[in-house]
C-alpha positions as CSV (number, residue, x, y, z in Angstrom):
1,M,6.2,-10.0,5.4
2,T,3.0,-11.4,6.9
3,D,1.5,-10.1,10.1
4,G,-1.8,-11.3,11.6
5,G,-3.3,-12.2,8.2
6,N,-2.2,-8.9,6.6
7,V,0.1,-9.3,3.6
8,V,2.6,-6.5,3.4
9,N,5.1,-6.2,0.6
10,L,7.4,-3.2,1.0
11,F,10.8,-2.7,-0.6
12,E,10.5,-5.6,-3.0
13,P,13.4,-5.4,-5.4
14,D,12.7,-4.9,-9.1
15,I,8.9,-5.1,-8.9
16,S,7.1,-2.9,-11.4
17,V,4.0,-0.7,-10.8
18,G,2.0,-3.1,-13.0
19,E,3.0,-6.1,-11.0
20,V,2.0,-4.4,-7.7
21,L,-1.4,-3.4,-9.1
22,T,-2.0,-6.9,-10.6
23,A,-1.1,-8.5,-7.2
24,A,-3.4,-6.1,-5.3
25,A,-6.3,-6.7,-7.8
26,G,-6.1,-10.4,-7.0
27,K,-6.5,-9.9,-3.2
28,G,-10.2,-9.1,-3.2
29,L,-9.6,-5.8,-1.6
30,E,-12.6,-4.0,-0.1
31,S,-11.1,-0.5,-0.4
32,V,-7.9,0.9,-1.8
33,L,-5.5,3.9,-1.2
34,V,-2.9,4.5,-3.9
35,L,0.2,6.6,-3.1
36,G,2.8,7.2,-5.8
37,E,5.4,9.4,-7.2
38,M,5.0,10.6,-10.8
39,A,8.0,11.0,-13.2
40,D,7.9,14.8,-12.6
41,G,8.3,14.3,-8.8
42,N,4.7,15.1,-7.9
43,M,2.8,12.9,-5.6
44,Y,-0.2,11.0,-6.9
45,V,-3.0,10.1,-4.4
46,A,-6.2,8.3,-5.2
47,S,-8.7,6.0,-3.4
48,S,-11.7,4.0,-3.9
49,G,-15.0,5.5,-2.8
50,G,-15.0,3.5,0.5
51,V,-11.9,5.3,1.8
52,S,-12.5,8.4,3.9
53,R,-9.8,10.9,5.0
54,K,-9.8,9.1,8.4
55,D,-9.4,5.7,6.7
56,A,-6.6,7.0,4.5
57,L,-4.7,8.4,7.5
58,W,-5.1,5.1,9.3
59,L,-3.8,3.2,6.3
60,I,-0.8,5.5,6.0
61,E,0.0,5.3,9.7
62,M,-0.2,1.4,9.6
63,A,2.1,1.4,6.6
64,K,4.6,3.5,8.6
65,V,4.5,1.0,11.4
66,F,5.2,-1.9,9.0
67,A,7.9,0.0,7.2
68,I,9.7,0.9,10.5
69,L,9.4,-2.5,12.2
70,G,10.1,-4.6,9.2
71,D,9.7,-8.4,9.3
72,D,10.0,-9.8,12.8
73,E,9.7,-13.4,11.6
């Protein structure tokens, strides 16, 4: 899904963690927030130094919007 220049890939079938990270690394990202679930069921959260708690919350809220609305194209 593409929205206003933002590229959002959610719910892609059969894409591995490595493929997601490789694709993200090639986008020239300025800051990164990583959310994941580990094999033991615990959540993993990490960010680059440029992501404050406020920034992390904004990224999460925007991801929620994209996940709920889906692709309108």
